[in-house]
Wavefront OBJ file of the C-alpha trace (Angstrom):
o trace
v 0.000 0.000 0.000
v 1.180 3.514 -0.799
v 2.011 6.105 1.850
v 2.276 9.892 1.824
v 5.364 11.256 3.579
v 4.626 14.874 4.482
v 6.980 17.468 5.938
v 4.709 20.181 7.246
v 4.962 23.651 8.713
v 5.573 25.273 5.337
v 3.473 27.999 3.742
v 2.168 27.310 0.276
v 1.399 29.671 -2.581
v -0.107 29.630 -6.042
v -3.249 28.805 -7.961
v -5.034 25.470 -7.794
v -7.735 24.280 -10.180
v -10.536 22.198 -8.635
v -11.284 18.949 -10.438
v -14.705 17.953 -11.725
v -17.340 17.030 -9.160
v -16.969 13.334 -8.314
v -20.504 13.108 -6.972
v -21.826 14.478 -10.260
v -19.625 12.370 -12.526
v -20.644 9.012 -11.027
v -24.449 9.308 -11.510
v -23.888 10.909 -14.918
v -21.851 7.840 -15.884
v -24.677 5.584 -14.665
v -27.149 7.567 -16.797
v -25.347 6.268 -19.892
v -27.088 2.908 -19.244
v -30.413 4.487 -20.236
v -29.553 4.612 -23.954
v -27.659 2.674 -26.593
v -26.207 5.917 -27.983
v -22.936 7.556 -26.849
v -22.865 9.796 -23.786
v -19.777 12.017 -23.617
v -18.768 13.589 -20.301
v -16.159 16.334 -20.072
v -14.110 17.463 -17.042
v -14.399 14.047 -15.383
v -11.917 13.632 -12.493
v -9.330 10.860 -12.985
v -9.790 9.293 -9.551
v -10.162 5.765 -8.227
v -13.927 5.925 -7.737
v -14.417 6.946 -11.371
v -12.173 4.101 -12.542
v -14.112 1.656 -10.375
v -17.398 2.905 -11.831
v -15.950 2.569 -15.327
v -15.052 -1.062 -14.617
v -18.516 -1.696 -13.150
v -20.195 -0.327 -16.261
v -17.869 -2.295 -18.526
v -18.956 -5.512 -16.779
v -22.600 -4.876 -17.716
v -21.852 -3.993 -21.343
v -20.707 -0.369 -21.450
v -17.819 0.669 -23.654
v -16.233 3.370 -21.497
v -13.125 4.943 -22.996
v -11.087 8.041 -22.165
v -10.923 10.333 -25.190
v -8.608 12.823 -23.521
v -7.209 13.705 -20.097
v -10.699 14.264 -18.658
v -13.210 13.332 -21.384
v -15.057 10.029 -21.052
v -17.162 8.435 -23.802
v -19.698 5.814 -22.718
v -21.946 3.712 -24.946
v -24.004 0.674 -23.913
v -25.329 -1.194 -26.967
v -26.490 -4.144 -24.840
v -27.161 -4.110 -21.100
v -26.285 -7.328 -19.208
v -27.841 -6.810 -15.806
v -26.807 -10.134 -14.238
v -23.088 -9.385 -14.430
v -22.463 -6.718 -11.797
v -19.114 -7.608 -10.233
v -19.540 -8.021 -6.429
v -15.929 -7.044 -5.741
v -16.253 -3.820 -7.735
v -19.683 -3.020 -6.268
v -18.217 -3.439 -2.797
v -15.641 -0.721 -3.416
v -17.990 2.222 -3.908
v -21.348 3.420 -2.691
v -22.199 4.658 -6.193
v -22.656 1.086 -7.449
v -26.265 1.381 -6.218
v -26.827 3.939 -8.990
v -27.054 1.113 -11.514
v -30.468 0.185 -10.082
v -32.605 2.977 -11.545
v -31.307 2.931 -15.138
v -31.124 -0.892 -15.281
v -34.757 -1.244 -14.199
v -35.850 1.436 -16.658
v -34.075 -0.047 -19.660
v -33.742 -3.780 -18.979
v -36.410 -4.314 -16.283
v -34.112 -6.352 -14.025
v -30.867 -6.189 -12.072
v -28.865 -8.383 -9.711
v -27.147 -5.852 -7.464
v -24.471 -6.897 -4.935
v -24.310 -4.844 -1.725
v -22.606 -1.484 -2.373
v -19.493 -0.389 -0.498
v -18.162 3.099 0.211
v -16.835 5.044 3.171
v -17.500 3.594 6.615
v -18.883 6.770 8.199
v -22.019 5.347 9.782
v -25.165 3.518 8.773
v -26.019 4.240 5.143
v -29.398 2.669 4.477
v -30.773 1.717 1.068
v -34.412 1.823 2.134
v -35.091 5.182 0.485
v -33.797 3.868 -2.848
v -35.845 0.705 -2.726
v -39.060 2.334 -1.500
v -38.900 4.840 -4.370
v -38.250 2.100 -6.937
v -41.030 -0.056 -5.476
v -43.408 2.877 -5.774
v -42.544 3.014 -9.472
v -43.349 -0.682 -9.892
v -40.210 -2.615 -8.969
v -40.178 -5.891 -7.046
v -37.165 -6.342 -4.778
v -35.813 -9.433 -3.008
v -32.882 -9.351 -0.603
v -30.468 -12.252 -0.136
v -26.709 -12.254 -0.735
v -27.558 -9.718 -3.455
v -30.564 -7.541 -4.220
v -32.764 -8.906 -6.997
v -34.724 -6.143 -8.697
v -37.255 -6.693 -11.460
v -40.313 -5.031 -12.937
v -42.998 -5.742 -15.497
v -42.892 -2.071 -16.391
v -42.348 1.149 -14.439
v -45.228 3.583 -13.981
v -44.988 7.138 -12.775
v -46.612 8.248 -9.549
v -46.212 10.758 -6.736
v -43.468 9.755 -4.308
v -42.447 11.363 -1.018
v -38.895 10.326 -0.079
v -38.527 9.557 3.617
v -35.228 11.473 3.569
v -33.678 13.800 0.968
v -31.088 11.206 -0.043
v -28.915 12.324 -2.950
v -28.365 8.921 -4.547
v -31.968 7.805 -3.912
v -33.173 10.964 -5.662
v -30.835 10.206 -8.567
v -31.948 6.577 -8.792
v -35.636 7.504 -8.778
v -35.030 10.232 -11.373
v -33.233 7.909 -13.779
v -35.892 5.223 -13.392
v -38.707 7.725 -13.938
v -37.370 9.010 -17.261
v -38.571 5.864 -19.068
v -41.577 5.130 -16.840
v -45.095 5.477 -18.199
v -46.814 8.711 -17.207
v -45.838 11.412 -14.738
v -43.646 11.071 -11.662
v -43.584 13.700 -8.925
v -40.659 13.298 -6.546
v -41.114 15.248 -3.314
v -38.542 15.859 -0.572
v -35.930 15.376 -3.293
v -32.281 16.260 -2.766
v -31.210 19.588 -4.280
v -27.413 19.275 -4.263
v -25.487 20.704 -7.258
v -24.686 17.189 -8.484
v -28.399 16.289 -8.581
v -29.031 19.348 -10.756
v -26.204 18.363 -13.098
v -27.716 14.895 -13.533
v -31.110 16.466 -14.313
v -29.598 18.665 -17.004
v -27.814 15.677 -18.573
v -31.019 13.601 -18.585
v -32.910 16.460 -20.231
v -30.155 16.749 -22.851
v -30.710 13.018 -23.500
v -34.385 13.638 -24.197
v -35.954 13.329 -20.737
v -38.569 15.792 -19.490
v -37.667 16.885 -15.947
v -38.903 20.140 -14.405
v -38.462 21.721 -10.980
v -34.671 21.357 -11.199
v -32.995 22.862 -8.139
v -36.094 22.472 -5.953
v -37.169 19.626 -3.661
v -40.091 18.742 -5.939
v -39.080 17.225 -9.264
v -41.579 16.294 -11.968
v -40.748 13.840 -14.746
v -42.856 13.080 -17.809
v -41.861 9.619 -19.005
v -40.630 9.191 -22.592
v -40.255 6.135 -24.850
v -36.492 6.345 -25.403
v -33.478 8.476 -24.589
v -30.588 9.362 -26.878
v -26.942 10.316 -26.512
v -25.680 13.679 -25.313
v -22.594 15.606 -24.251
v -22.268 17.308 -20.867
v -19.561 18.968 -18.794
v -19.047 18.159 -15.126
v -18.860 21.318 -13.011
v -15.977 22.051 -10.589
v -16.266 20.190 -7.286
v -17.401 22.543 -4.511
v -16.176 19.994 -1.941
v -12.691 20.191 -3.408
v -12.938 23.987 -3.345
v -13.823 23.762 0.357
v -10.904 21.401 0.918
v -8.466 23.921 -0.543
v -10.028 26.706 1.554
v -9.258 24.548 4.592
v -5.722 23.934 3.316
v -5.043 27.658 2.886
v -6.353 28.494 6.360
v -4.531 25.680 8.185
v -1.163 26.392 6.545
v -1.594 30.213 6.616
v -1.055 30.212 2.850
v -2.082 32.599 0.092
v -3.934 30.504 -2.472
v -6.158 31.229 -5.431
v -8.769 28.586 -6.253
v -10.631 28.464 -9.517
v -12.573 28.417 -11.604
v -15.401 27.920 -9.097
v -19.191 28.134 -9.331
v -19.925 31.032 -6.939
v -23.579 30.070 -6.436
v -22.458 26.733 -4.958
v -20.240 28.302 -2.288
v -22.717 30.230 -0.114
v -22.969 27.620 2.638
v -19.299 26.636 2.294
v -18.079 30.192 2.819
v -20.658 30.843 5.548
v -19.473 27.816 7.517
v -15.785 28.591 7.144
v -16.565 32.239 7.897
v -17.652 31.149 11.385
v -14.056 30.022 11.870
v -12.782 33.493 10.934
v -11.665 32.694 7.380
v -11.706 35.619 4.949
v -11.694 35.411 1.172
v -12.132 37.498 -1.941
v -14.193 36.388 -4.940
v -13.178 37.816 -8.301
v -15.441 36.421 -10.994
v -14.838 32.674 -10.917
v -11.612 32.878 -8.903
v -11.551 32.646 -5.104
v -8.541 34.194 -3.358
v -7.510 33.303 0.202
v -5.010 35.784 1.738
v -2.046 34.384 3.632
v -1.423 34.530 7.367
v -5.062 35.043 8.306
v -5.964 35.974 11.872
v -8.243 32.993 12.493
v -10.674 33.625 15.319
v -13.905 31.729 15.864
v -16.894 34.041 15.567
v -18.889 33.797 18.789
v -22.683 33.801 18.797
v -24.477 36.875 20.154
v -23.948 37.152 23.898
v -20.454 35.625 23.544
v -21.903 32.132 23.438
v -20.007 29.176 22.001
v -21.027 28.763 18.347
v -21.961 25.561 16.536
v -20.790 24.565 13.075
v -23.277 21.959 11.846
v -23.848 20.209 8.537
v -27.055 19.132 6.825
v -28.677 18.448 3.456
v -28.145 21.088 0.787
v -28.073 24.067 1.039
v -26.636 23.610 4.549
v -22.887 23.252 5.189
v -21.859 20.072 3.316
v -21.259 16.954 5.447
v -18.219 16.127 3.305
v -16.466 19.243 4.652
v -17.050 18.643 8.371
v -13.787 16.705 8.771
v -11.798 19.493 7.127
v -13.587 22.194 9.140
v -12.619 20.297 12.305
v -8.933 20.483 11.350
v -9.212 24.210 10.600
v -10.875 24.790 13.986
v -7.800 23.394 15.764
v -5.856 26.386 14.398
v -8.436 29.041 15.317
v -8.539 31.083 18.506
v -11.633 30.192 20.505
v -14.062 27.330 21.091
v -16.524 25.778 18.645
v -18.922 22.840 18.744
v -18.718 20.700 15.596
v -22.058 18.948 15.029
v -22.055 16.191 12.418
v -25.761 15.487 12.007
v -25.665 13.109 9.069
v -23.282 10.231 9.894
v -22.539 8.813 13.333
v -18.998 7.585 12.615
v -17.501 10.461 10.667
v -15.991 12.237 13.703
v -14.194 9.172 15.045
v -11.038 10.254 13.182
v -10.475 13.110 15.686
v -8.395 10.800 17.872
v -5.724 11.126 15.152
v -5.825 14.907 15.515
v -5.571 14.580 19.309
v -2.414 12.493 18.820
v -1.014 15.426 16.815
v -1.673 17.832 19.707
v -5.185 19.084 18.971
v -7.453 19.895 21.911
v -10.694 18.130 21.044
v -13.345 16.517 23.235
v -15.508 13.984 21.402
v -18.823 14.394 23.227
v -20.666 11.618 21.364
v -20.619 10.153 17.832
v -22.129 13.334 16.390
v -20.503 16.176 18.368
v -17.009 17.376 19.192
v -15.771 20.476 21.032
v -12.616 22.002 19.564
v -10.452 24.463 21.516
v -7.778 26.307 19.590
v -5.276 27.209 18.521
v -3.142 24.122 19.081
v 0.282 23.584 17.495
v 0.254 20.249 15.659
v 3.115 17.755 15.450
v 3.770 15.207 12.735
v 2.828 11.587 13.567
v 1.937 8.284 11.886
v -1.615 8.394 10.491
v -3.968 6.182 8.520
v -6.780 7.372 6.281
v -10.160 5.835 7.254
v -12.206 7.435 4.444
v -11.914 10.001 1.654
v -12.756 13.163 3.591
v -11.056 12.268 6.887
v -8.009 11.282 4.840
v -7.894 14.684 3.165
v -8.435 16.357 6.542
v -5.460 14.493 8.011
v -3.345 15.410 4.976
v -4.194 19.083 5.568
v -3.348 18.685 9.268
v -0.009 17.098 8.343
v 0.819 20.009 6.023
v 0.105 22.434 8.864
v 2.033 20.432 11.477
v 5.676 20.721 12.464
v 7.840 17.775 11.537
v 7.194 14.711 9.438
v 3.951 12.769 9.134
v 3.341 9.492 7.352
v -0.197 8.837 6.105
v -1.012 5.247 5.258
v -3.956 3.821 3.291
v -3.854 6.801 0.945
v -5.922 4.886 -1.592
v -8.894 6.249 0.334
v -7.789 9.831 -0.379
v -7.094 9.046 -4.023
v -10.628 7.715 -4.412
v -11.831 11.319 -4.318
v -8.900 13.675 -5.025
v -7.170 13.684 -8.393
v -3.333 13.599 -8.356
v -3.449 15.334 -4.997
v 0.271 14.934 -4.231
v 1.296 16.435 -7.593
v -1.066 19.364 -7.203
v 0.135 20.060 -3.660
v 3.782 19.939 -4.738
v 2.951 22.541 -7.396
v 1.925 24.824 -4.504
v 5.212 24.228 -2.680
v 4.200 21.381 -0.358
v 6.795 18.822 0.686
v 4.903 15.601 0.037
v 6.184 12.332 -1.344
v 4.232 9.271 -2.432
v 6.042 6.119 -1.338
v 4.874 2.751 -2.677
l 1 2 3 4 5 6 7 8 9 10 11 12 13 14 15 16 17 18 19 20 21 22 23 24 25 26 27 28 29 30 31 32 33 34 35 36 37 38 39 40 41 42 43 44 45 46 47 48 49 50 51 52 53 54 55 56 57 58 59 60 61 62 63 64 65 66 67 68 69 70 71 72 73 74 75 76 77 78 79 80 81 82 83 84 85 86 87 88 89 90 91 92 93 94 95 96 97 98 99 100 101 102 103 104 105 106 107 108 109 110 111 112 113 114 115 116 117 118 119 120 121 122 123 124 125 126 127 128 129 130 131 132 133 134 135 136 137 138 139 140 141 142 143 144 145 146 147 148 149 150 151 152 153 154 155 156 157 158 159 160 161 162 163 164 165 166 167 168 169 170 171 172 173 174 175 176 177 178 179 180 181 182 183 184 185 186 187 188 189 190 191 192 193 194 195 196 197 198 199 200 201 202 203 204 205 206 207 208 209 210 211 212 213 214 215 216 217 218 219 220 221 222 223 224 225 226 227 228 229 230 231 232 233 234 235 236 237 238 239 240 241 242 243 244 245 246 247 248 249 250 251 252 253 254 255 256 257 258 259 260 261 262 263 264 265 266 267 268 269 270 271 272 273 274 275 276 277 278 279 280 281 282 283 284 285 286 287 288 289 290 291 292 293 294 295 296 297 298 299 300 301 302 303 304 305 306 307 308 309 310 311 312 313 314 315 316 317 318 319 320 321 322 323 324 325 326 327 328 329 330 331 332 333 334 335 336 337 338 339 340 341 342 343 344 345 346 347 348 349 350 351 352 353 354 355 356 357 358 359 360 361 362 363 364 365 366 367 368 369 370 371 372 373 374 375 376 377 378 379 380 381 382 383 384 385 386 387 388 389 390 391 392 393 394 395 396 397 398 399 400 401 402 403 404 405 406 407 408 409 410 411 412 413 414 415 416 417 418 419 420 421 422 423 424 425
């Protein structure tokens, strides 16, 4: 297994370009199963999760080829829904996204249990209840057996605004008979991007960007070309990097409309920035001070479904808070195991009290020291990498495959900013 060797305590400088949104690229790749014509996706990140999804799709009949550094062409002349590789499905959560398009086009699927980050219970009930409402029959054994005699549109209220369940129901509804109204739908930027791709393929989806999506089923879909937008989670990660290392960085291009909650959350930690068009500039050597609530009360930084502060940035915000003057309560509402990585930060010198699986109190600033670390998931891994770059001395981060699942060539891009980081196999 590869390891990152990081010598921290150095200020960085330069411009960094965020990669395409991973959480948009994966469902957009799955949407290619809905047609036998080519779907071309531009600005796709070259990361492990995308490669795993490409292999998954290839196993069921998709020809998925890179046509350039970040352009992916997918065409599925024949869909073989009994050939989903269990080992590949077990690597990523996004393998569940095969369910909606496979039911819509081929009316059946044998789906092994999906994998993904171990950050708490991640139920599939919302997916299956939505698909059952559309006319699917589902049996659970060592794999999930999904079949239908034909999908029919109807009004569905999701029991939680799950992103991937919304995407699955949307893809299934495009070829269902009649109208589908999806209420309590997720509204994340990646859901909107999938909607726009499906419409470019001939679907009829309205209400995009709201929590009520309406689909008018069509007979067939055709090919299309779409561009994946910059990843706002990666933008937030680089904001955290700049703040923790006291570095002057420029990040862009970004989609400003996607950064309201990101900047609001980091603003509570005292981070300042300047937005010039599509470029976000973070000044160096910021005076990071946690912004107290009125009455000098301890503030809370909490995540939630869009448009709240993104759950995928809670780990990074926790690292930043260790370098801020003051006290803050970090409240991870979505996943009960995501904050367990803070024991690694404590070993580096951070002052953190883990109150329960969802809440941690951070007291800063605390000088961090380099130690041996291991990445438990994508976002905690990136958070620990940021902590290592801000720490004095040398850190070694093992299991970096987790980080590389979500961040493209991260060591190369950090070295371009002046970081001392080496990838050792």
